[in-house]
C-alpha positions as a Markdown table, in Angstrom:
| # | Residue | x | y | z |
|---|---|---|---|---|
| 1 | Unk | -55.7 | -15.5 | -101.9 |
| 2 | Unk | -54.0 | -18.2 | -99.8 |
| 3 | Unk | -50.7 | -16.6 | -100.7 |
| 4 | Unk | -51.6 | -13.7 | -98.3 |
| 5 | Unk | -51.4 | -16.2 | -95.4 |
| 6 | Unk | -48.9 | -18.8 | -96.5 |
| 7 | Unk | -46.6 | -16.7 | -98.8 |
| 8 | Unk | -47.1 | -13.0 | -97.9 |
| 9 | Unk | -45.2 | -10.3 | -99.8 |
| 10 | Unk | -42.3 | -8.7 | -98.0 |
| 11 | Unk | -44.5 | -5.7 | -97.0 |
| 12 | Unk | -47.0 | -8.1 | -95.3 |
| 13 | Unk | -44.5 | -10.3 | -93.4 |
| 14 | Unk | -45.2 | -9.9 | -89.7 |
| 15 | Unk | -48.5 | -8.2 | -90.5 |
| 16 | Unk | -51.4 | -8.5 | -88.0 |
| 17 | Unk | -54.4 | -10.7 | -88.8 |
| 18 | Unk | -56.4 | -7.5 | -89.4 |
| 19 | Unk | -54.0 | -6.3 | -92.0 |
| 20 | Unk | -54.1 | -9.6 | -93.8 |
| 21 | Unk | -57.9 | -9.5 | -93.7 |
| 22 | Unk | -57.9 | -6.0 | -95.1 |
| 23 | Unk | -55.7 | -7.1 | -98.0 |
| 24 | Unk | -57.9 | -10.2 | -98.6 |
| 25 | Unk | -61.0 | -8.0 | -98.7 |
| 26 | Unk | -59.4 | -5.9 | -101.5 |
| 27 | Unk | -59.1 | -8.9 | -103.7 |
| 28 | Unk | -61.9 | -9.2 | -106.2 |
| 29 | Unk | -61.7 | -12.0 | -108.9 |
| 30 | Unk | -63.4 | -11.3 | -112.2 |
| 31 | Unk | -66.9 | -12.9 | -112.2 |
| 32 | Unk | -68.0 | -16.5 | -111.9 |
| 33 | Unk | -67.8 | -18.9 | -109.0 |
| 34 | Unk | -64.5 | -17.5 | -107.8 |
| 35 | Unk | -66.1 | -14.0 | -107.4 |
| 36 | Unk | -69.1 | -15.5 | -105.5 |
| 37 | Unk | -66.8 | -17.5 | -103.2 |
| 38 | Unk | -64.6 | -14.4 | -102.5 |
| 39 | Unk | -67.7 | -12.4 | -101.6 |
| 40 | Unk | -69.0 | -15.1 | -99.4 |
| 41 | Unk | -65.6 | -15.4 | -97.6 |
| 42 | Unk | -65.4 | -11.6 | -97.2 |
| 43 | Unk | -68.9 | -11.6 | -95.5 |
| 44 | Unk | -67.9 | -14.4 | -93.3 |
| 45 | Unk | -64.6 | -12.9 | -92.3 |
| 46 | Unk | -66.2 | -9.5 | -91.8 |
| 47 | Unk | -68.8 | -10.9 | -89.4 |
| 48 | Unk | -66.0 | -12.4 | -87.2 |
| 49 | Unk | -64.0 | -9.2 | -86.8 |
| 50 | Unk | -65.0 | -7.0 | -83.9 |
| 51 | Unk | -65.7 | -3.4 | -84.7 |
| 52 | Unk | -63.2 | -0.8 | -83.6 |
| 53 | Unk | -65.9 | 1.5 | -82.1 |
């Protein structure tokens, strides 16, 4: 997941923070501690993004 920030793909170079977060939220590891950590991170990031309404 850190590659999204430090080594983004060509289509994400120059992307906004919101676009990077959207991509990060799509990532779902398969079970175990990594999945729980990803879910916890997604909740934390989501809580910090102001709504668009």
